C-alpha positions, -999 to +999 in steps of 0.1 A: +009+061-212+041+040-216+074+050-200+109+038-206+132+028-177+169+026-181+188+005-156+226+003-153+239-032-144+273-047-140+281-071-169+279-101-147+244-092-134+232-084-169+245-118-182+229-137-153+195-120-158+198-126-196+205-163-189+175-166-166+152-149-191+164-171-219+159-202-198+122-191-194+119-183-231+114-146-223+130-115-237+151-097-212+125-068-211+097-092-204+116-109-176+124-075-160+088-064-163+076-096-146+102-092-118+092-056-112+055-066-111+062-094-086+083-070-064+055-044-065+029-070-055+051-083-026+055-047-014+017-043-013+013-076+006+039-065+031+021-032+036-011-051+043+007-074+068+021-044+087-013-027+088-029-059+101-002-063+127-009-027+140-046-034+141-041-066+160-018-050+185-043-021+191-071-046+196-052-061+225-057-029+246-088-016+264-098+019+254-124+040+271-157+040+253-190+059+256-226+054+247-228+059+209-260+080+212-242+103+236-212+106+213-233+114+183-253+140+203-220+157+214-207+157+179-239+172+165-239+198+193-203+208+188-202+207+150-193+239+132-223+257+118-230+280+089-243+315+094-279+302+091-273+276+118-271+245+096-243+220+102-214+223+077 
């Protein structure tokens, strides 16, 4: 589905964007779509960077751990059950 977006700009901003678009042999609409696409991709990259920073910071700490078989046994033992005794 295609949607239309209306943006209100000051005359000076509009003329500057129009000048840039023309210098790249693009319509104003094409230039704006490209600019929005680039901004969206940069936002996604920034999100990934923040997530990685949090993971790296967390990896610097020591957390208590247990034997994996013991953990799985406890999870299975404490898991909610249906009326016939099967795990949910």
